[in-house]
C-alpha positions as CSV (number, residue, x, y, z in Angstrom):
1,L,-137.3,63.4,246.0
2,R,-138.4,62.8,249.6
3,P,-141.7,60.9,249.9
4,D,-143.6,64.0,251.1
5,R,-142.2,66.1,248.2
6,R,-143.2,63.3,245.8
7,L,-146.7,63.3,247.1
8,E,-147.0,67.0,246.9
9,A,-145.6,67.0,243.3
10,V,-148.1,64.3,242.3
11,R,-151.0,66.2,244.0
12,N,-150.0,69.4,242.2
13,L,-149.8,67.6,238.8
14,V,-153.2,66.0,239.3
15,T,-154.8,69.3,240.3
16,R,-153.2,71.1,237.3
17,L,-154.3,68.4,234.9
18,L,-157.8,68.3,236.3
19,E,-158.1,72.1,236.0
20,E,-156.8,72.1,232.4
21,S,-159.2,69.3,231.5
22,L,-162.2,71.1,233.0
23,R,-161.3,74.4,231.2
24,S,-160.9,72.6,227.9
25,R,-164.3,70.9,228.0
26,P,-167.5,72.7,227.2
27,G,-170.3,72.1,229.6
28,A,-170.6,72.2,233.3
29,P,-167.3,71.6,235.1
30,E,-169.2,71.8,238.4
31,K,-170.8,68.4,237.6
32,Q,-167.4,66.9,236.9
33,I,-166.0,68.4,240.1
34,E,-168.9,67.0,242.0
35,E,-168.3,63.6,240.5
36,L,-164.7,63.8,241.6
37,R,-165.7,64.9,245.1
38,N,-168.1,61.9,245.3
39,R,-165.2,59.5,244.4
40,A,-162.9,61.2,246.8
41,L,-165.5,61.0,249.6
42,G,-165.9,57.3,248.9
43,R,-162.2,56.7,249.3
44,L,-162.0,58.9,252.4
45,R,-164.9,57.1,254.0
46,A,-163.3,53.7,253.2
47,G,-160.1,54.9,254.9
48,R,-161.9,56.1,257.9
49,Q,-163.9,52.9,258.1
50,A,-160.7,50.9,258.1
51,L,-159.6,52.8,261.2
52,L,-163.0,52.3,262.9
53,D,-163.1,48.6,262.0
54,L,-160.0,47.9,264.0
55,P,-160.7,46.0,267.3
56,R,-161.0,48.5,270.2
57,E,-160.1,46.2,273.1
58,P,-156.4,45.9,272.1
59,L,-156.2,49.6,271.4
60,N,-157.7,50.4,274.8
61,D,-155.2,48.1,276.4
62,G,-152.2,49.7,274.7
63,D,-151.3,46.6,272.7
64,D,-148.3,47.6,270.6
65,R,-149.3,45.6,267.5
66,A,-152.8,47.0,267.5
67,L,-151.5,50.5,268.0
68,H,-149.1,50.0,265.1
69,E,-151.9,48.8,262.9
70,F,-154.0,51.8,263.8
71,R,-151.0,54.1,263.0
72,I,-150.6,52.5,259.6
73,A,-154.3,52.8,258.8
74,G,-154.2,56.4,260.0
75,K,-151.2,57.1,257.8
76,K,-153.0,55.7,254.7
77,L,-156.1,57.9,255.5
78,R,-153.9,60.9,255.9
79,Y,-152.2,60.3,252.6
80,T,-155.6,59.9,250.9
81,M,-156.7,63.2,252.5
82,E,-153.5,64.9,251.3
83,F,-154.2,63.8,247.8
84,Y,-157.8,65.1,247.8
85,E,-157.2,68.2,250.0
86,S,-157.8,70.6,247.1
87,L,-161.4,69.3,246.8
88,F,-162.2,70.0,250.5
89,P,-159.5,72.5,251.6
90,A,-160.6,73.8,255.0
91,R,-162.2,70.6,256.3
92,L,-159.4,68.2,255.4
93,A,-156.5,70.4,256.6
94,T,-157.6,70.2,260.2
95,R,-158.3,66.5,260.0
96,M,-154.9,65.8,258.5
97,R,-153.2,67.7,261.4
98,L,-155.2,65.5,263.9
99,L,-154.1,62.3,262.1
100,K,-150.5,63.6,262.1
101,R,-150.7,64.1,265.9
102,V,-152.2,60.6,266.3
103,Q,-149.3,59.1,264.3
104,D,-146.7,61.1,266.3
105,C,-148.2,60.1,269.6
106,L,-148.3,56.4,268.5
107,G,-144.9,56.5,267.0
108,E,-143.4,57.9,270.2
109,A,-145.3,55.3,272.3
110,H,-143.9,52.6,270.1
111,D,-140.3,53.9,270.4
112,L,-140.7,54.0,274.2
113,S,-142.1,50.4,274.2
114,D,-139.0,49.3,272.2
115,F,-136.7,51.1,274.5
116,R,-138.4,49.5,277.5
117,R,-138.1,46.1,275.9
118,R,-134.3,46.6,275.3
119,I,-133.8,47.7,278.9
120,L,-135.5,44.5,280.2
121,D,-133.5,42.4,277.7
122,M,-130.3,43.6,279.4
123,A,-131.4,42.4,282.9
124,P,-131.0,38.6,282.3
125,G,-127.3,39.2,281.6
126,M,-126.9,40.7,285.1
127,E,-127.6,37.6,287.1
128,S,-124.5,37.6,289.3
129,P,-124.8,39.1,292.8
130,G,-122.4,41.9,291.8
131,H,-125.0,43.2,289.3
132,A,-127.9,43.5,291.7
133,A,-127.8,47.3,291.6
134,A,-127.7,47.3,287.8
135,R,-130.7,45.0,287.7
136,T,-132.6,47.2,290.1
137,A,-131.7,50.3,288.0
138,C,-132.9,48.5,284.8
139,G,-136.2,47.7,286.5
140,R,-136.7,51.3,287.7
141,L,-135.7,52.7,284.3
142,A,-138.1,50.3,282.5
143,A,-140.9,51.4,284.9
144,R,-140.2,55.1,284.2
145,V,-140.2,54.4,280.4
146,E,-143.5,52.6,280.7
147,D,-145.1,55.5,282.7
148,R,-144.0,57.9,280.0
149,R,-145.4,55.6,277.3
150,R,-148.8,55.5,279.2
151,K,-148.7,59.3,279.3
152,K,-148.1,59.5,275.6
153,L,-151.1,57.3,275.0
154,K,-153.5,59.2,277.3
155,P,-154.8,61.5,274.5
156,F,-155.4,58.5,272.2
157,S,-159.0,57.9,273.3
158,G,-159.8,61.5,272.5
159,F,-158.3,61.1,269.1
160,I,-160.5,58.0,268.5
161,R,-163.6,59.9,269.6
162,A,-162.7,62.7,267.1
163,I,-162.3,60.2,264.2
164,E,-165.6,58.5,265.2
165,H,-167.5,61.8,265.2
166,P,-170.0,62.0,262.3
167,G,-168.5,65.4,261.3
168,F,-165.0,64.1,260.9
169,L,-165.4,63.9,257.1
170,P,-167.5,66.0,254.8
171,V,-170.9,64.3,254.1
172,S,-171.8,66.4,251.1
173,T,-170.1,67.1,247.9
174,T,-171.9,70.4,247.2
175,L,-170.5,73.6,248.4
176,P,-172.7,76.1,250.2
177,A,-172.8,79.6,248.8
178,N,-169.7,81.7,249.8
179,S,-167.9,78.7,251.3
180,E,-164.8,76.7,250.6
181,E,-166.0,73.5,252.2
182,P,-169.1,71.4,252.1
183,S,-171.7,71.7,254.8
184,T,-171.8,68.5,256.9
185,G,-174.9,69.1,258.8
186,A,-173.1,67.9,261.9
187,P,-171.0,69.9,264.3
188,S,-167.2,69.6,263.9
189,P,-165.6,66.9,266.1
190,P,-163.5,68.0,269.1
191,L,-159.9,68.2,268.0
192,T,-157.8,67.4,271.0
């Protein structure tokens, strides 16, 4: 199975086992669900904090290594969200889409950076006078690729603001009446 299918299969199995376990036990399954939500929130908060703890300066400068670390931390948070999505269905779905867009943006920027690096690596082999036009073309192409990379990274600061927003994750494990998701007490973050 593909990794995304494996994750979905595991998530479905855990949800089914949890539901069967709760149905088979006398007592208040709401309390058990609330305990599970509390544990889930702890893991979600830890994943979000891992993103927020990354140094901002290299991210703001577009440093490839820092952006890659942010992408990996975001991917881990998104996978955690996917695992616990059934506990907070409406709230986590929109956040997972945001993190997916962040990862796509950073992945494309990384690919463009690699492409630019490869173009510039070709230029030293073109030192002879007969290759002047080719060297110039490589320089221009590398500049265009870098411009495109910068454009890809433009929405990144908005993504960070959305993740930093207090309403990014649920803050409560109790469900308000007639609602599928917990009340956060904070407005939802802007999803760019």
